[in-house]
ZAMARGU-4260 file (C-alpha; in steps of 0.2 Angstrom, whole numbers, plus 5000, padded with zeros to 4 digits):
<rodrens>
0) 6182/5272/5101 | 6195/5282/5092 | 6191/5300/5093 | 6199/5315/5085 | 6216/5321/5090
5) 6213/5335/5102 | 6223/5351/5104 | 6234/5352/5120 | 6220/5355/5132 | 6220/5347/5149
10) 6204/5353/5156 | 6192/5338/5158 | 6174/5334/5157 | 6164/5325/5170 | 6173/5308/5172
15) 6163/5292/5170 | 6173/5276/5169 | 6165/5260/5166 | 6174/5247/5176 | 6177/5233/5164
20) 6192/5221/5164 | 6207/5229/5156 | 6215/5219/5142 | 6231/5229/5145 | 6231/5223/5163
25) 6228/5205/5158 | 6217/5202/5174 | 6232/5203/5186 | 6228/5207/5204 | 6244/5211/5212
30) 6245/5229/5220 | 6255/5243/5213 | 6268/5250/5211 | 6278/5235/5205 | 6296/5238/5207
35) 6311/5230/5198 | 6330/5232/5200 | 6341/5228/5185 | 6356/5226/5196 | 6371/5219/5186
40) 6388/5216/5193 | 6398/5202/5201 | 6396/5207/5219 | 6383/5213/5232 | 6389/5222/5247
45) 6384/5215/5264 | 6374/5231/5268 | 6365/5230/5251 | 6355/5215/5256 | 6342/5225/5265
50) 6342/5238/5251 | 6339/5225/5237 | 6325/5216/5247 | 6314/5232/5245 | 6311/5228/5226
55) 6298/5216/5220 | 6309/5209/5206 | 6328/5208/5205 | 6338/5204/5189 | 6355/5198/5196
60) 6371/5191/5187 | 6373/5172/5187 | 6391/5175/5192 | 6385/5179/5210 | 6383/5160/5212
65) 6402/5158/5211 | 6405/5165/5228 | 6398/5156/5244 | 6397/5172/5253 | 6387/5180/5239
70) 6375/5165/5239 | 6372/5168/5257 | 6367/5186/5254 | 6355/5181/5240 | 6347/5169/5252
75) 6346/5182/5265 | 6337/5194/5252 | 6323/5180/5250 | 6322/5179/5269 | 6318/5197/5271
80) 6306/5197/5256 | 6298/5180/5253 | 6288/5187/5238 | 6303/5194/5228 | 6306/5187/5211
85) 6325/5185/5208 | 6330/5182/5189 | 6347/5176/5183 | 6355/5188/5171 | 6364/5181/5156
90) 6366/5187/5138 | 6357/5177/5125 | 6368/5183/5111 | 6386/5187/5117 | 6399/5183/5130
95) 6409/5196/5140 | 6427/5191/5137 | 6433/5204/5150 | 6428/5193/5165 | 6441/5186/5176
100) 6441/5171/5178 | 6431/5168/5161 | 6414/5162/5163 | 6409/5144/5158 | 6400/5150/5142
105) 6416/5159/5136 | 6426/5143/5140 | 6413/5132/5130 | 6413/5144/5115 | 6432/5144/5114
110) 6432/5125/5116 | 6419/5121/5103 | 6421/5136/5092 | 6403/5143/5095 | 6408/5161/5090
115) 6398/5170/5077 | 6410/5175/5063 | 6408/5186/5047 | 6411/5178/5030 | 6429/5181/5031
120) 6430/5171/5047 | 6433/5186/5059 | 6425/5185/5076 | 6412/5198/5079 | 6409/5209/5094
125) 6397/5222/5099 | 6404/5239/5094 | 6396/5248/5109 | 6403/5235/5121 | 6419/5229/5112
130) 6423/5216/5126 | 6406/5207/5121 | 6408/5194/5107 | 6393/5186/5098 | 6388/5168/5099
135) 6382/5158/5085 | 6365/5155/5091 | 6358/5148/5075 | 6352/5130/5072 | 6363/5128/5056
140) 6374/5113/5053 | 6389/5124/5058 | 6381/5129/5074 | 6387/5113/5084 | 6405/5118/5081
145) 6416/5104/5087 | 6405/5098/5101 | 6407/5079/5101 | 6389/5076/5104 | 6383/5089/5091
150) 6376/5101/5105 | 6372/5118/5100 | 6376/5134/5110 | 6357/5137/5112 | 6356/5120/5121
155) 6371/5122/5131 | 6367/5140/5138 | 6349/5134/5143 | 6357/5119/5152 | 6370/5130/5160
160) 6357/5142/5167 | 6344/5129/5173 | 6354/5115/5179 | 6369/5125/5187 | 6359/5139/5194
165) 6340/5139/5193 | 6338/5121/5200 | 6354/5121/5211 | 6350/5137/5221 | 6333/5139/5228
170) 6332/5158/5228 | 6331/5160/5209 | 6313/5162/5201 | 6318/5162/5183 | 6330/5168/5169
175) 6333/5185/5161 | 6340/5183/5143 | 6348/5199/5138 | 6349/5204/5119 | 6335/5191/5115
180) 6329/5196/5098 | 6322/5189/5082 | 6336/5198/5072 | 6353/5205/5073 | 6351/5217/5058
185) 6358/5232/5067 | 6375/5223/5069 | 6387/5219/5054 | 6374/5221/5041 | 6375/5208/5027
190) 6392/5202/5034 | 6387/5188/5046 | 6390/5170/5041 | 6380/5158/5052 | 6382/5144/5040
195) 6402/5145/5040 | 6402/5143/5022 | 6412/5159/5018 | 6397/5168/5011 | 6387/5181/5020
200) 6369/5179/5024 | 6360/5195/5020 | 6349/5204/5033 | 6336/5212/5021 | 6322/5202/5015
205) 6321/5210/4998 | 6338/5206/4990 | 6333/5188/4984 | 6347/5179/4993 | 6344/5164/5004
210) 6345/5160/5018 | 6342/5176/5027 | 6352/5178/5042 | 6338/5186/5052 | 6328/5170/5049
215) 6342/5159/5055 | 6344/5170/5071 | 6325/5170/5074 | 6324/5151/5073 | 6340/5149/5084
220) 6335/5161/5098 | 6318/5154/5099 | 6325/5137/5101 | 6335/5144/5116 | 6319/5149/5124
225) 6311/5133/5120 | 6325/5123/5127 | 6324/5132/5143 | 6306/5129/5145 | 6309/5110/5142
230) 6321/5110/5156 | 6310/5120/5169 | 6293/5123/5162 | 6287/5135/5177 | 6303/5146/5176
235) 6299/5164/5173 | 6308/5169/5157 | 6310/5187/5152 | 6320/5194/5136 | 6328/5211/5134
240) 6323/5213/5116 | 6309/5209/5105 | 6305/5191/5099 | 6288/5190/5092 | 6289/5171/5090
245) 6292/5169/5109 | 6275/5174/5116 | 6271/5157/5121 | 6288/5153/5129 | 6292/5169/5138
250) 6283/5178/5152 | 6287/5195/5145 | 6301/5207/5140 | 6310/5222/5146 | 6309/5240/5138
255) 6327/5247/5141 | 6332/5265/5143 | 6314/5272/5143 | 6313/5291/5144 | 6304/5305/5136
260) 6315/5309/5122 | 6312/5308/5103 | 6303/5292/5099 | 6303/5285/5117 | 6287/5293/5122
265) 6272/5285/5130 | 6268/5277/5113 | 6285/5268/5114 | 6277/5256/5126 | 6265/5249/5113
270) 6276/5234/5110 | 6274/5228/5128 | 6255/5227/5125 | 6257/5211/5114 | 6267/5203/5128
275) 6254/5208/5141 | 6239/5202/5131 | 6244/5189/5118 | 6256/5178/5128 | 6250/5162/5136
280) 6264/5159/5149 | 6259/5166/5166 | 6262/5176/5176 | 6265/5190/5163 | 6280/5199/5169
285) 6287/5214/5159 | 6299/5228/5164 | 6300/5246/5159 | 6318/5252/5163 | 6317/5271/5166
290) 6334/5280/5161 | 6342/5294/5171 | 6353/5302/5158 | 6371/5308/5163 | 6369/5297/5179
295) 6359/5311/5187 | 6350/5303/5202 | 6340/5319/5206 | 6332/5320/5189 | 6315/5318/5198
300) 6304/5324/5183 | 6312/5312/5171 | 6309/5298/5184 | 6291/5303/5187 | 6287/5303/5168
305) 6294/5285/5166 | 6286/5279/5182 | 6269/5286/5179 | 6269/5280/5161 | 6273/5263/5167
310) 6259/5264/5179 | 6247/5266/5164 | 6251/5248/5161 | 6254/5232/5172 | 6273/5233/5169
315) 6286/5232/5183 | 6296/5248/5184 | 6315/5250/5186 | 6325/5266/5186 | 6344/5268/5184
320) 6358/5275/5174 | 6354/5265/5158 | 6363/5252/5148 | 6380/5259/5151 | 6378/5255/5170
325) 6365/5245/5178 | 6370/5244/5196 | 6360/5257/5206 | 6349/5256/5221 | 6340/5272/5218
330) 6325/5275/5229 | 6312/5288/5226 | 6298/5296/5235 | 6285/5288/5223 | 6291/5271/5228
335) 6285/5271/5246 | 6271/5280/5254 | 6260/5278/5270 | 6242/5280/5271 | 6242/5298/5275
340) 6252/5302/5259 | 6269/5304/5268 | 6285/5295/5262 | 6288/5280/5273 | 6305/5281/5281
345) 6303/5266/5293 | 6314/5251/5293 | 6313/5235/5303 | 6331/5230/5303 | 6340/5247/5306
350) 6351/5241/5320 | 6357/5226/5311 | 6360/5236/5296 | 6371/5249/5305 | 6381/5235/5314
355) 6386/5228/5297 | 6390/5245/5290 | 6409/5249/5293 | 6408/5266/5286 | 6400/5281/5292
360) 6387/5289/5280 | 6391/5307/5279 | 6376/5318/5278 | 6380/5334/5269 | 6371/5350/5265
365) 6357/5352/5252 | 6348/5367/5245 | 6330/5369/5241 | 6322/5359/5254 | 6311/5364/5269
370) 6320/5371/5284 | 6314/5359/5297 | 6304/5344/5300 | 6305/5326/5308 | 6307/5309/5300
375) 6302/5294/5311 | 6314/5279/5309 | 6311/5263/5319 | 6302/5273/5333 | 6316/5285/5335
380) 6314/5304/5329 | 6328/5310/5318 | 6328/5329/5315 | 6334/5337/5300 | 6337/5353/5291
385) 6346/5359/5275 | 6362/5366/5283 | 6369/5353/5295 | 6385/5343/5291 | 6385/5329/5304
390) 6385/5310/5305 | 6368/5301/5305 | 6375/5286/5315 | 6380/5295/5330 | 6363/5302/5332
395) 6354/5285/5330 | 6366/5277/5343 | 6361/5288/5356 | 6373/5302/5356 | 6365/5319/5360
400) 6357/5327/5344 | 6362/5345/5348 | 6360/5349/5329 | 6348/5344/5316 | 6352/5331/5303
405) 6348/5332/5285 | 6341/5315/5279 | 6335/5321/5262 | 6351/5326/5254 | 6350/5324/5235
410) 6368/5319/5232 | 6374/5301/5233 | 6377/5299/5251 | 6361/5307/5257 | 6351/5297/5244
415) 6359/5281/5252 | 6351/5285/5268 | 6334/5286/5260 | 6338/5269/5251 | 6343/5261/5267
420) 6328/5266/5278 | 6313/5266/5266 | 6300/5253/5264 | 6290/5248/5249 | 6272/5247/5253
425) 6262/5243/5237 | 6253/5259/5243 | 6242/5261/5227 | 6233/5245/5229 | 6225/5236/5214
430) 6221/5245/5198 | 6202/5248/5196 | 6201/5252/5178 | 6211/5254/5162 | 6221/5270/5159
435) 6209/5283/5151 | 6211/5300/5142 | 6209/5313/5156 | 6200/5324/5144 | 6189/5310/5136
440) 6188/5297/5149 | 6178/5285/5137 | 6194/5283/5127 | 6206/5270/5135 | 6224/5268/5132
445) 6224/5249/5129 | 6212/5253/5115 | 6225/5263/5106 | 6239/5251/5110 | 6229/5237/5103
450) 6226/5246/5087 | 6245/5250/5086 | 6249/5231/5085 | 6268/5229/5088 | 6272/5247/5086
455) 6263/5263/5085 | 6262/5271/5068 | 6262/5290/5066 | 6243/5292/5068 | 6241/5281/5083
460) 6257/5288/5091 | 6251/5306/5089 | 6235/5301/5097 | 6243/5293/5112 | 6257/5306/5114
465) 6246/5321/5112 | 6234/5317/5126 | 6235/5317/5145 | 6232/5299/5153 | 6225/5294/5170
470) 6223/5278/5179 | 6213/5275/5195 | 6219/5263/5209 | 6211/5258/5225 | 6221/5270/5235
475) 6224/5284/5223 | 6226/5290/5205 | 6241/5293/5193 | 6242/5305/5179 | 6255/5307/5165
480) 6257/5321/5153 | 6267/5316/5137 | 6261/5331/5127 | 6272/5346/5123 | 6261/5358/5134
485) 6259/5360/5153 | 6242/5363/5160 | 6228/5359/5172 | 6219/5342/5175 | 6202/5346/5182
490) 6187/5336/5190 | 6198/5326/5202 | 6186/5329/5216 | 6185/5342/5229 | 6197/5336/5243
495) 6197/5318/5237 | 6216/5317/5234 | 6232/5324/5242 | 6249/5325/5234 | 6263/5314/5241
500) 6272/5322/5256 | 6290/5319/5249 | 6307/5322/5255 | 6316/5324/5238 | 6306/5336/5226
505) 6295/5344/5239 | 6289/5358/5227 | 6281/5344/5217 | 6276/5332/5231 | 6271/5345/5245
510) 6258/5334/5253 | 6244/5347/5250 | 6226/5343/5247 | 6220/5343/5229 | 6205/5354/5226
515) 6197/5349/5209 | 6213/5352/5198 | 6231/5349/5198 | 6245/5357/5187 | 6256/5345/5177
520) 6271/5350/5167 | 6275/5343/5150 | 6284/5327/5151 | 6280/5324/5169 | 6268/5314/5180
525) 6261/5314/5197 | 6254/5302/5210 | 6239/5307/5220 | 6234/5298/5236 | 6216/5295/5241
530) 6212/5305/5257 | 6207/5295/5272 | 6191/5300/5281 | 6200/5304/5297 | 6211/5316/5288
535) 6208/5334/5292 | 6202/5343/5275 | 6201/5362/5275 | 6185/5368/5268 | 6185/5373/5250
540) 6186/5392/5246 | 6169/5400/5245 | 6161/5402/5227 | 6171/5387/5220 | 6189/5385/5215
545) 6197/5388/5199 | 6216/5389/5195 | 6224/5400/5182 | 6241/5396/5174
</rodrens>
């Protein structure tokens, strides 16, 4: 049901949730969280093999196949994680002309003149990425260029990715088509000439001119996806963009640069609802890409919001520095948790990882953390504090640990240690119900997403973004607050949950038992872990328990 828009009150009534199959989840049974890494670049360091094996889904450049050594590293990743999905990255709309040597698609576009031009014959690039030149992906008579067999670019690219990569190397699971969209209206508006007749095809649908460029682009890009399916029917296909006609051919899409700012609130994820529910190609695989602005790897609150918002759906979650640089191996407390709620810092191949690492990892000081503690790594105890400046490797190799060692440093080198030596555990388990309004639990999030259609209008967006949402899992619960106000979420059960015992933002993830309620800031989220029966739970304060802001 659609109820009134409530004021920003986070106190809840008694929660009663009817456990019906969620249309938003599409009936999928894989455990959560589901982690993806959109890791672009033409190389992978040897020591990054184990790091990258921690993710459930990887998007990697097809150019990695050019190097036998890199191919071995990709194969090794699949040995470490036999369930990992590895998708070939390529752009569906443009070619990077800065690559050396040039890629096969650039060579073919030069040879057959498959470039998209304006009505004056000029090649068109993407202004934000001036080295990226657009391809004529339409099905017009001009699209075959000078190819002797009349082959179009949308056939050549599909064959290139499937035959030269997907079928040739056994580690690939499918293809990720970047800039896969049903229109290019945001680029060179009313100037593009897909027909090559010296006249522009207009983008707007109300100017009376035919043909419309967006119609040509819609048809051509959909043909690219259909050509790919015809070559490998069971390949997982994801598009970075929105093509409403591709629901039957693609497995999902990626929502890039997601963060709580402007229009990109929780309601921004409404478009993924259509891919999660209406597409027929299984499995349904969509990615939400959390964006850490200004390359701030310690923006934990921003990360938590996008992470917890994603867990309201069945999407995979990735987090990096956004469209200007997809190439991070950032690992966060919320990614890996053991049964008692502590961050899991164990690793199975630690000795091998160190033997391949030719550089010492310097561990420098960090402020704002607890003063002492222990992390257990592969059966060894490594001490830490917030003041030492020593080398982690010496301690592990058996040298006397006369000083404590800080493994929680928030800067790049300290974070790298956590990335190296943390395991992803699928610790939340399966979702047991759709996400629901923490204040009116009979209202489910997918109900509003369904009414939103392809995008949330003002009324539906306000409903979604002015409420606090919660989703229950087998081993915990997740809460996200997209509203403008902070506050308390109540009725969580007296001692039923504990916070994550984290190593990064310990003020937020302090490992404490939750008694009935939890405080949550605006634009923040929190993961709570179910308390095991054997855990020691202090008694509740006499006379009940009620927090005040």
